[in-house]
Backbone as CSV, one residue per row, in Angstrom:
resi,resn,N_x,N_y,N_z,CA_x,CA_y,CA_z,C_x,C_y,C_z
1,UNK,52.481,-100.484,10.859,51.124,-100.854,11.266,50.465,-101.630,10.132
2,UNK,49.846,-102.766,10.458,49.313,-103.664,9.449,48.205,-103.034,8.608
3,UNK,47.584,-101.968,9.111,46.504,-101.334,8.355,47.031,-100.492,7.207
4,UNK,48.329,-100.134,7.255,48.852,-99.227,6.230,50.171,-99.688,5.619
5,UNK,50.690,-100.861,6.033,52.026,-101.220,5.562,52.027,-102.045,4.279
6,UNK,50.887,-102.204,3.644,50.838,-102.865,2.344,50.187,-101.943,1.331
7,UNK,50.560,-102.125,0.077,50.008,-101.274,-0.969,48.494,-101.450,-1.088
8,UNK,48.025,-102.679,-0.948,46.587,-102.937,-1.058,45.815,-102.203,0.031
9,UNK,46.319,-102.257,1.270,45.639,-101.584,2.375,45.619,-100.077,2.178
10,UNK,46.746,-99.527,1.717,46.802,-98.073,1.491,45.829,-97.646,0.403
11,UNK,45.760,-98.430,-0.661,44.821,-98.110,-1.744,43.380,-98.215,-1.257
12,UNK,43.101,-99.230,-0.467,41.742,-99.394,0.049,41.348,-98.233,0.960
13,UNK,42.280,-97.793,1.800,41.992,-96.650,2.668,41.761,-95.388,1.850
14,UNK,42.574,-95.219,0.805,42.393,-94.057,-0.062,41.038,-94.116,-0.771
15,UNK,40.680,-95.292,-1.268,39.386,-95.446,-1.938,38.235,-95.267,-0.964
16,UNK,38.446,-95.681,0.286,37.424,-95.497,1.314,37.164,-94.005,1.535
17,UNK,38.247,-93.235,1.631,38.105,-91.792,1.773,37.454,-91.167,0.555
18,UNK,37.861,-91.632,-0.627,37.306,-91.095,-1.863,35.819,-91.408,-1.982
19,UNK,35.430,-92.625,-1.634,34.018,-93.002,-1.726,33.165,-92.172,-0.782
20,UNK,33.716,-91.831,0.378,32.986,-90.997,1.336,32.767,-89.602,0.771
21,UNK,33.814,-89.055,0.172,33.708,-87.713,-0.418,32.731,-87.714,-1.588
22,UNK,32.814,-88.742,-2.434,31.921,-88.821,-3.598,30.473,-88.946,-3.160
23,UNK,30.210,-89.803,-2.163,28.847,-89.944,-1.644,28.317,-88.614,-1.120
24,UNK,29.182,-87.856,-0.458,28.759,-86.565,0.084,28.472,-85.569,-1.034
25,UNK,29.288,-85.590,-2.084,29.058,-84.696,-3.216,27.729,-85.009,-3.902
26,UNK,27.402,-86.288,-3.967,26.109,-86.671,-4.551,24.968,-86.086,-3.728
27,UNK,25.100,-86.168,-2.399,24.062,-85.620,-1.518,23.922,-84.108,-1.695
28,UNK,25.052,-83.447,-1.960,25.021,-81.991,-2.133,24.476,-81.612,-3.510
29,UNK,24.906,-82.341,-4.524,24.544,-81.986,-5.907,23.125,-82.420,-6.259
30,UNK,22.703,-83.569,-5.694,21.361,-84.081,-6.001,20.535,-84.092,-4.709
31,UNK,20.138,-82.940,-4.223,19.495,-82.859,-2.904,18.170,-83.593,-2.795
32,UNK,17.452,-83.742,-3.907,16.136,-84.385,-3.832,16.234,-85.868,-3.525
33,UNK,17.407,-86.441,-3.665,17.585,-87.869,-3.403,17.886,-88.158,-1.932
34,UNK,18.102,-87.111,-1.133,18.480,-87.291,0.267,17.699,-86.309,1.134
35,UNK,17.388,-86.757,2.357,16.778,-85.849,3.319,17.778,-84.753,3.662
36,UNK,17.318,-83.532,3.646,18.213,-82.410,3.915,18.231,-82.102,5.419
37,UNK,18.849,-83.029,6.144,19.003,-82.893,7.585,20.448,-83.188,7.966
38,UNK,20.866,-82.694,9.120,22.216,-82.963,9.590,22.451,-84.468,9.743
39,UNK,21.480,-85.161,10.343,21.621,-86.603,10.578,21.731,-87.376,9.275
40,UNK,20.995,-86.935,8.256,21.031,-87.610,6.965,22.412,-87.495,6.326
41,UNK,23.036,-86.334,6.448,24.373,-86.155,5.872,25.399,-87.019,6.601
42,UNK,25.219,-87.182,7.907,26.115,-88.059,8.652,25.908,-89.512,8.236
43,UNK,24.677,-89.875,7.943,24.383,-91.216,7.452,25.071,-91.466,6.103
44,UNK,25.028,-90.470,5.226,25.696,-90.596,3.919,27.187,-90.850,4.108
45,UNK,27.796,-90.116,5.040,29.224,-90.316,5.306,29.493,-91.740,5.779
46,UNK,28.623,-92.267,6.618,28.819,-93.622,7.140,28.737,-94.662,6.028
47,UNK,27.831,-94.442,5.083,27.695,-95.378,3.968,28.982,-95.420,3.149
48,UNK,29.552,-94.228,2.901,30.807,-94.180,2.158,31.933,-94.892,2.874
49,UNK,31.937,-94.824,4.196,33.020,-95.429,4.967,32.944,-96.951,5.011
50,UNK,31.744,-97.479,5.187,31.629,-98.911,5.482,31.713,-99.790,4.241
51,UNK,31.807,-99.188,3.064,31.910,-100.014,1.858,33.209,-100.802,1.848
52,UNK,34.324,-100.139,2.161,35.631,-100.792,2.057,36.382,-100.897,3.375
53,UNK,35.975,-100.157,4.380,36.707,-100.189,5.647,36.759,-101.587,6.269
54,UNK,35.664,-102.364,6.240,35.755,-103.727,6.778,36.763,-104.606,6.041
55,UNK,36.979,-104.326,4.753,37.950,-105.113,3.986,39.362,-104.851,4.503
56,UNK,39.645,-103.591,4.855,40.960,-103.274,5.426,41.161,-104.042,6.728
57,UNK,40.114,-104.105,7.541,40.197,-104.857,8.797,40.431,-106.344,8.526
58,UNK,39.772,-106.868,7.503,39.980,-108.268,7.132,41.437,-108.516,6.767
59,UNK,41.998,-107.658,5.918,43.379,-107.846,5.474,44.358,-107.763,6.639
60,UNK,44.028,-106.949,7.648,44.896,-106.831,8.808,45.003,-108.158,9.555
61,UNK,43.901,-108.907,9.556,43.879,-110.171,10.299,44.260,-111.371,9.439
62,UNK,44.158,-111.243,8.126,44.398,-112.406,7.265,45.672,-112.303,6.442
63,UNK,46.213,-111.094,6.292,47.341,-110.902,5.388,48.509,-111.818,5.674
64,UNK,48.874,-111.930,6.953,50.038,-112.755,7.295,49.768,-114.237,7.097
65,UNK,48.513,-114.665,7.322,48.186,-116.066,7.047,48.253,-116.335,5.551
66,UNK,47.699,-115.428,4.747,47.666,-115.621,3.303,49.060,-115.535,2.687
67,UNK,49.916,-114.660,3.246,51.270,-114.480,2.709,52.290,-115.402,3.375
68,UNK,51.817,-116.209,4.322,52.658,-117.172,5.040,53.803,-116.497,5.813
69,UNK,53.548,-115.295,6.304,54.549,-114.612,7.119,54.168,-114.637,8.597
70,UNK,53.112,-115.366,8.928,52.641,-115.398,10.301,53.658,-116.064,11.229
71,UNK,54.471,-116.995,10.700,55.471,-117.654,11.524,56.485,-116.635,12.049
72,UNK,56.855,-115.675,11.193,57.797,-114.634,11.616,57.208,-113.801,12.739
73,UNK,55.934,-113.441,12.584,55.262,-112.631,13.607,55.198,-113.363,14.936
74,UNK,54.792,-114.615,14.901,54.651,-115.376,16.145,56.000,-115.791,16.732
75,UNK,57.039,-115.786,15.899,58.385,-116.042,16.424,58.875,-114.822,17.193
76,UNK,58.605,-113.643,16.645,59.003,-112.404,17.320,58.179,-112.158,18.583
77,UNK,56.918,-112.563,18.556,56.042,-112.428,19.726,55.280,-113.745,19.893
78,UNK,55.844,-114.685,20.671,55.218,-116.010,20.821,53.839,-115.976,21.474
79,UNK,53.569,-114.927,22.249,52.254,-114.838,22.896,51.244,-114.352,21.861
80,UNK,50.578,-115.285,21.237,49.716,-114.974,20.105,48.572,-114.037,20.471
81,UNK,48.067,-114.166,21.684,46.952,-113.301,22.075,47.356,-111.830,22.066
82,UNK,48.617,-111.540,22.356,49.073,-110.150,22.332,49.062,-109.609,20.909
83,UNK,49.441,-110.445,19.971,49.407,-110.036,18.563,47.978,-109.755,18.128
84,UNK,47.073,-110.660,18.484,45.676,-110.509,18.093,45.031,-109.305,18.785
85,UNK,45.369,-109.101,20.057,44.837,-107.941,20.771,45.326,-106.638,20.161
86,UNK,46.580,-106.627,19.726,47.126,-105.426,19.093,46.392,-105.124,17.785
87,UNK,46.112,-106.164,17.018,45.387,-105.966,15.761,43.969,-105.477,16.023
88,UNK,43.352,-106.018,17.065,42.006,-105.576,17.413,42.015,-104.111,17.843
89,UNK,43.023,-103.730,18.633,43.125,-102.344,19.078,43.324,-101.398,17.891
90,UNK,44.168,-101.801,16.954,44.398,-100.967,15.767,43.117,-100.856,14.943
91,UNK,42.370,-101.942,14.855,41.102,-101.908,14.115,40.131,-100.912,14.742
92,UNK,40.053,-100.918,16.075,39.173,-99.976,16.766,39.636,-98.538,16.542
93,UNK,40.943,-98.316,16.593,41.482,-96.978,16.324,41.172,-96.548,14.902
94,UNK,41.332,-97.479,13.972,41.051,-97.167,12.576,39.591,-96.789,12.390
95,UNK,38.692,-97.520,13.043,37.276,-97.188,12.962,36.988,-95.817,13.532
96,UNK,37.623,-95.492,14.668,37.422,-94.186,15.271,37.929,-93.055,14.404
97,UNK,39.128,-93.220,13.844,39.699,-92.189,12.972,38.854,-92.026,11.709
98,UNK,38.398,-93.142,11.154,37.553,-93.078,9.963,36.246,-92.351,10.258
99,UNK,35.675,-92.612,11.439,34.432,-91.939,11.815,34.640,-90.431,11.923
100,UNK,35.777,-90.027,12.496,36.086,-88.596,12.588,36.227,-87.992,11.197
101,UNK,36.927,-88.712,10.318,37.067,-88.242,8.935,35.701,-88.086,8.273
102,UNK,34.835,-89.084,8.457,33.496,-89.001,7.892,32.715,-87.823,8.445
103,UNK,32.913,-87.539,9.752,32.251,-86.393,10.349,32.707,-85.085,9.741
104,UNK,34.012,-84.994,9.456,34.545,-83.784,8.811,33.969,-83.630,7.408
105,UNK,33.900,-84.747,6.670,33.327,-84.706,5.319,31.858,-84.300,5.370
106,UNK,31.120,-84.834,6.364,29.707,-84.477,6.509,29.560,-82.988,6.817
107,UNK,30.441,-82.465,7.683,30.398,-81.034,8.015,30.671,-80.186,6.775
108,UNK,31.627,-80.640,5.952,31.922,-79.909,4.722,30.729,-79.940,3.775
109,UNK,30.079,-81.103,3.682,28.894,-81.214,2.836,27.772,-80.309,3.314
110,UNK,27.579,-80.264,4.624,26.560,-79.381,5.187,26.901,-77.920,4.908
111,UNK,28.192,-77.591,4.970,28.609,-76.223,4.671,28.319,-75.841,3.230
112,UNK,28.608,-76.759,2.316,28.317,-76.495,0.904,26.819,-76.356,0.666
113,UNK,26.031,-77.228,1.309,24.581,-77.166,1.150,24.030,-75.853,1.695
114,UNK,24.530,-75.443,2.866,24.062,-74.194,3.467,24.471,-72.990,2.619
115,UNK,25.685,-73.040,2.042,26.166,-71.934,1.215,25.322,-71.763,-0.041
116,UNK,24.682,-72.842,-0.484,23.829,-72.761,-1.680,22.450,-72.206,-1.352
117,UNK,22.225,-71.897,-0.076,20.934,-71.349,0.326,19.883,-72.386,0.613
118,UNK,20.294,-73.637,0.729,19.353,-74.721,0.947,18.956,-74.810,2.420
119,UNK,17.683,-74.947,2.736,17.281,-75.101,4.137,17.630,-76.496,4.648
120,UNK,18.241,-76.552,5.807,18.655,-77.812,6.407,18.080,-77.920,7.814
121,UNK,17.583,-79.109,8.130,17.023,-79.313,9.460,18.130,-79.739,10.416
122,UNK,18.364,-78.924,11.440,19.425,-79.215,12.411,18.912,-80.197,13.456
123,UNK,18.821,-81.463,13.081,18.248,-82.485,13.969,19.291,-83.390,14.581
124,UNK,20.553,-82.981,14.517,21.628,-83.839,15.014,21.748,-83.714,16.529
125,UNK,21.766,-84.845,17.214,21.883,-84.867,18.675,23.128,-85.651,19.067
126,UNK,23.452,-85.602,20.345,24.588,-86.383,20.850,24.349,-87.865,20.594
127,UNK,23.103,-88.304,20.752,22.771,-89.701,20.493,23.041,-90.105,19.060
128,UNK,22.732,-89.211,18.099,23.006,-89.503,16.691,24.511,-89.623,16.434
129,UNK,25.277,-88.739,17.059,26.732,-88.772,16.866,27.315,-90.061,17.444
130,UNK,26.882,-90.432,18.648,27.365,-91.674,19.269,26.929,-92.878,18.443
131,UNK,25.674,-92.869,17.963,25.198,-93.964,17.124,25.995,-94.094,15.848
132,UNK,26.339,-92.953,15.251,27.162,-92.953,14.030,28.528,-93.565,14.306
133,UNK,29.166,-93.153,15.397,30.480,-93.689,15.748,30.408,-95.192,15.987
134,UNK,29.405,-95.627,16.749,29.249,-97.058,17.021,28.983,-97.836,15.738
135,UNK,28.207,-97.267,14.841,27.869,-97.936,13.581,29.123,-98.194,12.748
136,UNK,29.973,-97.178,12.631,31.210,-97.347,11.864,32.105,-98.390,12.523
137,UNK,32.250,-98.312,13.843,33.111,-99.251,14.560,32.561,-100.672,14.468
138,UNK,31.243,-100.825,14.565,30.640,-102.160,14.453,30.920,-102.780,13.089
139,UNK,30.844,-101.984,12.037,31.123,-102.519,10.706,32.588,-102.910,10.553
140,UNK,33.484,-102.140,11.178,34.895,-102.527,11.175,35.074,-103.839,11.935
141,UNK,34.422,-103.959,13.084,34.514,-105.194,13.871,33.897,-106.376,13.128
142,UNK,32.899,-106.099,12.298,32.359,-107.164,11.461,33.418,-107.714,10.522
143,UNK,34.235,-106.817,9.956,35.349,-107.263,9.124,36.380,-108.019,9.925
144,UNK,36.675,-107.530,11.134,37.604,-108.227,12.030,37.118,-109.648,12.299
145,UNK,35.817,-109.784,12.554,35.250,-111.090,12.882,35.427,-112.079,11.730
146,UNK,35.116,-111.635,10.505,35.286,-112.522,9.351,36.761,-112.878,9.161
147,UNK,37.639,-111.879,9.280,39.062,-112.131,9.086,39.634,-113.052,10.135
148,UNK,39.277,-112.820,11.409,39.807,-113.647,12.492,39.352,-115.095,12.373
149,UNK,38.107,-115.287,11.929,37.557,-116.633,11.861,38.041,-117.398,10.638
150,UNK,38.008,-116.756,9.478,38.335,-117.452,8.223,39.837,-117.569,8.023
151,UNK,40.601,-116.521,8.384,42.062,-116.500,8.273,42.548,-116.701,6.844
152,UNK,41.765,-116.215,5.907,42.132,-116.224,4.487,41.556,-114.963,3.879
153,UNK,42.401,-114.161,3.231,41.947,-112.880,2.685,40.814,-113.065,1.685
154,UNK,41.036,-113.927,0.699,40.028,-114.132,-0.341,38.745,-114.707,0.243
155,UNK,38.892,-115.688,1.122,37.712,-116.329,1.701,36.904,-115.388,2.571
156,UNK,37.580,-114.584,3.395,36.880,-113.670,4.287,36.187,-112.548,3.507
157,UNK,36.866,-112.020,2.493,36.262,-110.954,1.679,35.055,-111.486,0.926
158,UNK,35.207,-112.688,0.359,34.074,-113.296,-0.344,32.913,-113.533,0.609
159,UNK,33.218,-113.967,1.824,32.166,-114.249,2.803,31.407,-112.993,3.191
160,UNK,32.132,-111.900,3.440,31.459,-110.696,3.916,30.590,-110.070,2.835
161,UNK,30.981,-110.274,1.571,30.196,-109.692,0.474,29.115,-110.630,-0.061
162,UNK,29.049,-111.835,0.491,27.981,-112.750,0.066,27.017,-113.067,1.213
163,UNK,27.562,-113.316,2.402,26.708,-113.697,3.528,25.825,-112.536,3.970
164,UNK,26.405,-111.358,4.119,25.610,-110.213,4.583,24.458,-109.871,3.635
165,UNK,24.697,-109.761,2.318,23.567,-109.507,1.416,22.547,-110.643,1.417
166,UNK,23.021,-111.891,1.549,22.097,-113.022,1.571,21.196,-112.960,2.798
167,UNK,21.773,-112.629,3.944,20.971,-112.503,5.168,19.982,-111.351,5.032
168,UNK,20.431,-110.238,4.435,19.536,-109.096,4.234,18.374,-109.473,3.326
169,UNK,18.649,-110.287,2.310,17.603,-110.727,1.395,16.594,-111.617,2.116
170,UNK,17.089,-112.529,2.933,16.198,-113.387,3.707,15.391,-112.551,4.701
171,UNK,16.047,-111.521,5.237,15.376,-110.650,6.189,14.195,-109.911,5.606
172,UNK,14.167,-109.764,4.276,13.039,-109.105,3.617,11.758,-109.929,3.724
173,UNK,11.912,-111.241,3.843,10.733,-112.117,3.886,10.542,-112.778,5.246
174,UNK,11.511,-112.619,6.140,11.419,-113.224,7.476,11.639,-112.149,8.530
175,UNK,10.623,-111.878,9.298,10.730,-110.877,10.349,11.753,-111.286,11.397
176,UNK,11.805,-112.571,11.710,12.755,-113.065,12.703,14.188,-112.771,12.275
177,UNK,14.498,-113.104,11.023,15.841,-112.849,10.510,16.100,-111.355,10.398
178,UNK,15.122,-110.616,9.893,15.289,-109.190,9.698,15.512,-108.428,10.988
179,UNK,14.795,-108.811,12.052,14.855,-108.060,13.301,15.943,-108.530,14.254
180,UNK,16.468,-109.730,14.053,17.434,-110.261,15.016,18.799,-110.587,14.415
181,UNK,18.848,-110.938,13.145,20.092,-111.431,12.548,20.657,-110.478,11.498
182,UNK,19.797,-109.809,10.761,20.242,-108.927,9.681,20.834,-107.640,10.245
183,UNK,22.143,-107.487,10.123,22.795,-106.285,10.657,22.399,-105.028,9.882
184,UNK,21.920,-105.210,8.662,21.456,-104.049,7.907,20.267,-103.393,8.604
185,UNK,19.549,-104.180,9.388,18.435,-103.652,10.182,18.888,-103.275,11.587
186,UNK,19.508,-104.218,12.280,19.842,-103.995,13.691,20.880,-102.893,13.873
187,UNK,21.903,-102.870,13.028,22.932,-101.848,13.193,22.476,-100.496,12.654
188,UNK,21.516,-100.497,11.749,20.944,-99.230,11.308,20.125,-98.580,12.419
189,UNK,19.563,-99.393,13.315,18.910,-98.811,14.487,19.924,-98.044,15.324
190,UNK,21.139,-98.578,15.420,22.207,-97.880,16.146,22.521,-96.560,15.454
191,UNK,22.678,-96.606,14.140,22.997,-95.405,13.370,21.915,-94.341,13.519
192,UNK,20.671,-94.769,13.542,19.550,-93.834,13.632,19.230,-93.421,15.067
193,UNK,20.032,-93.911,16.032,19.771,-93.635,17.451,18.367,-94.088,17.837
194,UNK,17.968,-95.236,17.291,16.624,-95.778,17.528,16.757,-97.017,18.418
195,UNK,16.969,-96.783,19.712,17.220,-97.877,20.640,15.944,-98.400,21.282
196,UNK,14.883,-97.635,21.233,13.657,-98.005,21.922,13.089,-99.338,21.467
197,UNK,13.085,-100.328,22.344,12.553,-101.644,22.022,13.445,-102.495,21.153
198,UNK,14.652,-102.004,20.830,15.530,-102.732,19.910,16.837,-103.189,20.542
199,UNK,17.048,-102.881,21.799,18.323,-103.223,22.436,18.601,-104.731,22.405
200,UNK,17.637,-105.598,22.733,17.931,-107.045,22.681,18.350,-107.509,21.283
201,UNK,17.652,-107.026,20.252,18.000,-107.427,18.882,19.390,-106.930,18.499
202,UNK,19.704,-105.692,18.878,21.018,-105.134,18.559,22.114,-105.936,19.237
203,UNK,21.942,-106.207,20.525,22.951,-106.964,21.268,23.100,-108.379,20.725
204,UNK,21.981,-109.003,20.356,22.052,-110.359,19.812,22.860,-110.384,18.514
205,UNK,22.608,-109.418,17.636,23.331,-109.383,16.358,24.814,-109.095,16.566
206,UNK,25.146,-108.292,17.589,26.554,-108.019,17.876,27.246,-109.285,18.376
207,UNK,26.574,-110.005,19.252,27.147,-111.265,19.762,27.319,-112.262,18.615
208,UNK,26.296,-112.358,17.750,26.312,-113.336,16.668,27.378,-113.026,15.621
209,UNK,27.495,-111.768,15.223,28.346,-111.406,14.091,29.712,-110.853,14.491
210,UNK,29.882,-110.510,15.771,31.157,-109.927,16.201,31.801,-110.764,17.308
211,UNK,31.123,-110.878,18.446,31.749,-111.506,19.613,32.087,-112.982,19.388
212,UNK,31.114,-113.754,18.934,31.346,-115.192,18.759,32.394,-115.499,17.677
213,UNK,32.304,-114.881,16.477,33.334,-115.164,15.470,34.736,-114.754,15.913
214,UNK,34.858,-113.606,16.607,36.178,-113.188,17.073,36.705,-114.166,18.108
215,UNK,35.854,-114.589,19.038,36.284,-115.560,20.048,36.720,-116.870,19.396
216,UNK,35.928,-117.329,18.421,36.289,-118.567,17.728,37.567,-118.383,16.920
217,UNK,37.729,-117.207,16.302,38.931,-116.933,15.526,40.176,-116.881,16.391
218,UNK,40.056,-116.283,17.578,41.189,-116.233,18.508,41.570,-117.648,18.943
219,UNK,40.571,-118.446,19.282,40.844,-119.823,19.688,41.517,-120.597,18.561
220,UNK,41.059,-120.379,17.348,41.651,-121.077,16.202,43.084,-120.622,15.963
221,UNK,43.336,-119.301,16.074,44.683,-118.773,15.839,45.659,-119.275,16.894
222,UNK,45.188,-119.411,18.141,46.066,-119.874,19.203,46.488,-121.329,18.989
223,UNK,45.560,-122.139,18.462,45.818,-123.566,18.290,46.393,-123.922,16.914
224,UNK,46.261,-123.032,15.949,46.618,-123.378,14.566,48.122,-123.555,14.414
225,UNK,48.489,-124.587,13.665,49.887,-124.854,13.361,50.348,-123.870,12.290
226,UNK,51.457,-123.177,12.530,51.962,-122.200,11.557,53.196,-122.716,10.850
227,UNK,53.484,-123.977,11.017,54.651,-124.553,10.381,54.487,-124.735,8.905
């Protein structure tokens, strides 16, 4: 599986898990820095996951282009869309498994906090859990979108770590950008289960940052010369 068959991907997945655990330990050890609620601990887990998980998704889509082994893949399976669909399916599975892992880490953090005698607000609902799962998967798909479109590991990683912060910075001074284009705002509404009045903005940002780049990337991969 392309998500785990390279040393870089395995290290990134391990670091992703480690960052999630470390973030949770910070929430447990330094309680005044975080809201002591179930939903807040789940949010901490999501932050730990999304730091590096999109990079793994990028490498899954760009590794063969960067290593020039894509010709072998397309020779074994000439129907390129099947290859791309398989990678997309694995990315979605990876996001789901990562979300479950984050949920387990959050539960462990809540257990440690409760064992210390700390009062915790049990405000977690089904909507919060679904929002958390969607948030993690959306961030993975964001990595897929950059990887599918750019088709270069270095270029896609550089893009995701420069474009997203730049848009977030612009969003601080532009309400239009902040409410419609900045995923740090729109996708956080998903995480917070705050859908009221925000569905159009959320859907627009998903189309802009996920659907359109993936569609363009698929079209480019189908037409691109691999010789």
